[in-house]
C-alpha positions as CSV (number, residue, x, y, z in Angstrom):
1,X,-37.3,29.8,18.6
2,X,-36.8,29.0,14.9
3,X,-39.7,27.3,13.2
4,X,-38.8,25.4,9.9
5,X,-40.9,24.0,7.2
6,X,-43.8,25.5,5.2
7,X,-44.2,28.4,7.5
8,X,-44.1,31.5,5.2
9,X,-47.1,32.5,3.0
10,X,-49.6,30.6,5.2
11,X,-50.5,33.2,7.8
12,X,-48.0,31.8,10.3
13,X,-47.0,35.1,11.9
14,X,-50.5,36.4,12.3
15,X,-51.7,33.1,13.8
16,X,-48.6,33.0,16.1
17,X,-49.4,36.6,17.3
18,X,-53.0,35.6,17.9
19,X,-52.0,32.5,19.9
20,X,-49.4,34.4,21.9
21,X,-51.9,37.2,22.8
22,X,-54.4,34.6,23.9
23,X,-51.8,33.1,26.2
24,X,-50.7,36.6,27.5
25,X,-47.1,36.0,26.2
26,X,-45.1,39.1,25.2
27,X,-42.6,39.2,22.3
28,X,-42.4,39.2,18.5
29,X,-42.5,37.0,15.5
30,X,-40.8,37.6,12.1
31,X,-39.9,35.9,8.8
32,X,-36.3,35.0,8.2
33,X,-34.6,35.2,4.8
34,X,-33.9,31.5,5.0
35,X,-37.6,30.8,4.8
36,X,-38.0,30.1,8.5
37,X,-40.0,32.0,11.2
38,X,-38.3,33.3,14.3
39,X,-40.1,33.9,17.6
40,X,-38.8,35.6,20.7
41,X,-41.1,35.6,23.7
42,X,-41.3,36.0,27.5
43,X,-44.1,35.2,29.9
44,X,-45.5,32.7,32.4
45,X,-43.5,29.5,31.9
46,X,-46.7,27.4,31.4
47,X,-47.9,29.9,28.8
48,X,-44.6,29.9,27.0
49,X,-44.6,26.1,27.0
50,X,-48.1,26.2,25.5
51,X,-46.9,28.5,22.7
52,X,-43.9,26.3,22.0
53,X,-46.3,23.3,21.7
54,X,-48.5,25.3,19.4
55,X,-45.5,26.3,17.3
56,X,-44.7,22.7,16.7
57,X,-48.0,22.3,14.8
58,X,-48.7,25.9,13.6
59,X,-51.9,27.1,11.9
60,X,-53.8,25.2,9.2
61,X,-51.9,25.3,6.0
62,X,-48.5,25.3,7.6
63,X,-46.2,22.2,7.7
64,X,-43.7,22.4,10.6
65,X,-40.8,20.2,10.0
66,X,-38.5,21.5,12.8
67,X,-38.6,23.7,15.9
68,X,-35.4,24.9,17.5
69,X,-35.9,26.2,21.0
70,X,-33.2,28.2,22.8
71,X,-34.1,28.9,26.4
72,X,-32.2,32.2,26.8
73,X,-31.7,33.2,30.5
74,X,-33.0,36.7,29.7
75,X,-35.1,37.9,26.8
76,X,-33.0,41.0,26.0
77,X,-35.2,43.7,24.4
78,X,-38.5,42.2,25.7
79,X,-38.5,43.6,29.2
80,X,-40.3,46.8,28.1
81,X,-42.4,45.3,25.3
82,X,-46.1,45.5,25.8
83,X,-47.9,42.7,24.0
84,X,-46.9,40.6,21.0
85,X,-46.0,42.1,17.7
86,X,-45.3,41.0,14.1
87,X,-42.1,42.3,12.8
């Protein structure tokens, strides 16, 4: 997923990691040079859907103006990842 808007400098990555861990979703979140935030995750479909919904709003202080979701058939590189990390 790519989250656009005012999403850097507002604690977006830490809040995303917290939300993902609460939902038992595995993966990672990182800032992109373009000013967006990128998220790659895997987990129970309902939990992933809940994280996607949360990403559409983000934490207090963020202003999400766009969310691109790419449902990859496999989350390459996540199969052995334990937990959710900030990159």
